[in-house]
N, C-alpha and C positions, 0 to 999 in steps of 0.2 A: 785624865791621866790617873785617877784612882784605881780603876779596876785593874790595868796591867801592873801596876806597882803591887796591889793586893795578890795577883797571881803570881807574880816573881817571888814574893815571900812565901807565900803557901808552897810552892814549888821547891824553894830553898830548904824550908821546913821539913818537908818530906824527904827530899834528897839527904839530908843530914841525918834524918832518922834510920834511913836504910844504911847508910854508911855505920851509924852507931850498932845497928844489928848484925852488920856482915861487912866488915872492912875490905873484904877481898871482892866486893860486888863492883866489878869495873864500870859497869853502866852507871852507878849512881855517882862514882867520881866523875865519869866523863860529864853528867848533868850538872854537877856542881862546879865543875871547870867554867862551863857557859854563864851558869847563873852568877857567879863571882864577878865576872867580867860586867855583866848588865848592872852590877851593885858598884861597879868600878874599884873592885879588889882585885886587880890583875895579878898580882903575886899569889893570891891564894888561888886564883882561878889556873895559873900556870902550875902550882903545886899540885892541884887536884889532878889537871890534865896529865902531868908526870906520872902521879899515882896510878891513873886509869891506865896509862901506856906501860906501866911497870908490871901491872896484872894482865894485860891483853897487848902483848907487843906486836903481834901480827895481825890484830883486828883492824880491818880496813876503816870501819866507822870511827874507832877509837882514834886512829891515826889522822883521819880527816877533821875530826873534832880538836884534836891538839894542834893541829895545824892553823885551824881558824882561830883558836885562843891565840896561839903565837902572832897570826896576823892582825887580830885587833888589838893586841897588846904592842904593837909596832915592832915586831920583829919578822918582818916579810921575809927577809933573805933566808931564814930558817924554816919558815913555814913552807916556802915552794917544794923544797925536797921531800918533805913530809907529805905534802898532797900528792906529789907523784909517787910515792911509795902506796899509799892509800889505793890510788887509781892502778897501779901495778898488780897488788894484791886482788882488787876486785873492778876490772875494767867495765864490768856492767853495773857498777853500783849506783846508788840514787843520783838524781840529778844535783843534789847539793854538793856532792863531790866535786863535780865539775865547775860549778859556778863559784864555790870557794877558792879553787885554783885560778880560775879566770879573774877572779877579782885581785888577787895578789899579783898575777902575771901584768894586769892593767898598770897597777902602781909601780912596778918594776920596767915599764916601758916596752915589754914584750907584747905587744898589739896584736900581732896576727895569731900569737899562741892564746892570747885571751879571747879574742872572736870565736876561735876554734873550741875552745873550752865550753865558752857559753852556747855555743851551737850543739855541742854534745849533750849539755844539761837539757836543751830544748829537744833533742830526740828522744831523751827518756821521759820527759814530761813537757808537752807543748804548753802547758798551762802553768809552769813553774814562773810565778811573778817575779822572783829574784833574779831568775836567768835572764828574763826581758829585760829588767831593770838594769842588770849588769852589762847586756848586750848595748843596750840604749847609752849607756855612759861611755862606752868603749867606742862606738860610733860617733857620738858626739865630740869625744876627744880627738880623733882623727879627722873631723869635719866631714864625716859622712851623714850629714844633717837629715837627709830624707830617709835613711835607714834608722837614724837614732829617733825620729818623730813616729815611724811606723812601729818601732818596739813600745814607745810609749803608748801608743794608740792599743796596743796588745795588753799593756799593763791596766788600762783603764777599762777594756773588755772584761779582763778577769776580775777586776775590782773597780766598779765604778765610783766607790767612794774612797779610793786610793788617797792618801794625803801625804805629800814628800814633807810638808812642815812637822806631822804628827812622827813620821819616820825619822825625822832629824831629832827630834825630842827624845826618841828612845834609843838611838843607836849605841851600841856598846864600844865604840872606838875610845881607846885611850887618848889617842893624837886627834883632836877633833879637826885640827886644820888639814890633816891628811884625809880626813872624811868628807870635808868641804871641797876640798881641791879635786879629788879623784872620784867623787860620787856625786854629792849633792848640787854641787855648781854645774856640773855636766848635765844632770837630770833637768834642771830648772831651765837650760837651753832647749829642750825638747818641748817645753811647754806645761811639763808637770809642776803641778803646785802643792 
């Protein structure tokens, strides 16, 4: 666990240095917003996300990142329209736009839309482990166990050393019960450990 923590602190240090040199650098604020959430400083994460958005209000990546910060901070209802806006601005965006969105939709019970979002993520990157994990969790939630297990097999194909226990230790969710109920518990049903 030492290595990831050191990396997070080093990334935080570098992003803060970038902001100190140029406070108008949206990408540095965007990075800080996520890093603060990994440090469980959600108010700071949200503030940095808002600052990034002020600097780059129509940036699809900025919007998607801010939506993710809202989501992991427990503000899913606010995150969903932000994800939708990011996707409208860049419908051919990276896979994470769609798995961020699919994750929020799953939590809100919009399961068909969630599946569609994860499938779009996989169209962009068939080896996106997080899209496979999200799809596995969503299939597990609705009782499509064979499909959930197939997605879990894809996760292990991509990363044979994948550890659900490790993922749980480093997850940035403010509400750990939400992460447990709508992600980790569902993935354990697929046989992932």
